[in-house]
N, C-alpha and C positions, 0 to 999 in steps of 0.2 A: 504494500499499500504506499509506504514511504517513497519507494522507487517510482511509483506511478505519479505521485504528487510532484516529485522532483523533475520527472520527465515532462510533465505538463507545464510546470513553471519555466523550465528551460526552453520549451517550444514557444511559449507565450512571449518570453523576453527576446528570443531569436527573431520572431516575426516583427515585434515592435522595433527592434534594432534595424532590421532590413528596411522597414518602412521609413524610418528616420533617415537612414543613409541615402536611400533612393531620392528622397525629397531634397536632402542637402546637396546632392550632386546637381540636381536640376536648378536649385536656388543658386548654387555657386556659379553655374554657367550664366544665369540671368544677371547676377550681381556683377560678374566680370564684364558682360556685354554692356551693362549700364555704365560702368567705370570707363570702358573704352569709348562709348558714345560721347562721354563727357570730355575726355582728354584729347581724343583723336578728332572729335567734332570741332574742338577749338583749333587744333593745328591745321585741319583741312578747311577751315573757314565755313563750316557747315552748321549754321544756326539751328536748323531743324533737328539735326542729330543731337546737338547740345540740349535743345528744348525737350527732346524725348527722354533724356537722362534725368532731368531736374524736376523736383516737386515745385509747384508754383510759389511756395513759401520758403524756398531755399534761402539760407543765409550763408555767405562765404566770408570768412574772417581771416585776418592776418595781423600780427603785431608789426608795426612799421615805426620808423623814426623820421623826425623832421631833420632838416640840415643842422639844426643846433643840438640834436641828440635827444629831443623830447620824444618819448614813446607814446604811441596811440594805437587803438584798435581800428583797423579799416574794415568796414562792413559793406558787402556787396549783395545784391539780390539776384533772383532768377532772371528777371527781364534784362538786367544789365549784362549778365553772363551770356545770354542768347545774343544780344546786340554785339557784344565784344567778339563772340565766335564768328558771327556773320561778317564782321568788319575787321577781322584779325589781319594784321600786316606781317605777323611772325617776326617782328623786329627783335624779339628776345630769343628767337630760336637759334640754336647752334649752327644749323644748316637748313635754311628754309626750303631749299630745293631738294633736299635729301629725304630719305624715308624716315618715318617715325617708328621707333621701337618702344613700345609701352610695356611697363611692368606693373601688373596688378597683383597685390598681395592681400588676400582676405584674412584678417586676423581673427574674426569671430562672427558667428551667425547664431542668433538666439531668437527663435520664433520669427517675428517680422522685422527684426533689426540686425544690421550687420555693420562692422567696422572694417574699412578698407584703406590701403595705402596705394597711391598711384604715383609713378615716376616715369620719365622718358629719357631718351638720349638727346632730345632736342632742347629741353628746358632745364635751368639750374634751380628748380624748385620741386618740392613734393607736395602732394595734397593728401590729407587724411579725410576720408569721407565717412559720414554716417548715412547709411542707406536704409530705407524703410520699404517694406512691402505694403503698398497703398493701392487698394482696389485691385489686388492680385498682380501688380506690377512693381518692380523694384525701382525706386526713385531716390535720388540724392537729396537729402533734407538739410544736411549741414556739411560744410567744408571748412577745414582749418588748413591753411597753407603756409609754408615757410621756405625761404631761400636756403639752398644748400651752402654750407660753409665754403668760403673761397680757399682754393689751394694756394699755399705760399711757397 
């Protein structure tokens, strides 16, 4: 009897684990696609692709400094990011005519929330994304970005 209970519990948890893993793989791919739509949409001047990746209430932030060294938090919204993507001149790109190689690292997925890091060979900054599953689509809700340290 004890062996039967153990077998049933093992089977139950195995099925649950398989279901969770299967959904996580699907969600991971959708999250990666969202991150790529964001960063590659920007590089390729594709406002529609950028818009597809963003929740309309997105907030993008960064800590910046004025010329005199005063720090402040820069806040940008979804409509600004879509406009910037559509009108991007790639003046900050390492090689505007070259290919973009994007690296998407998913740090965590819990339910309808994910934390992601995005970087590329073209830009000297990284983006940390908070991505949420909203009406069954993964959308970027928050971005915190920072410039990479300068090599000396």
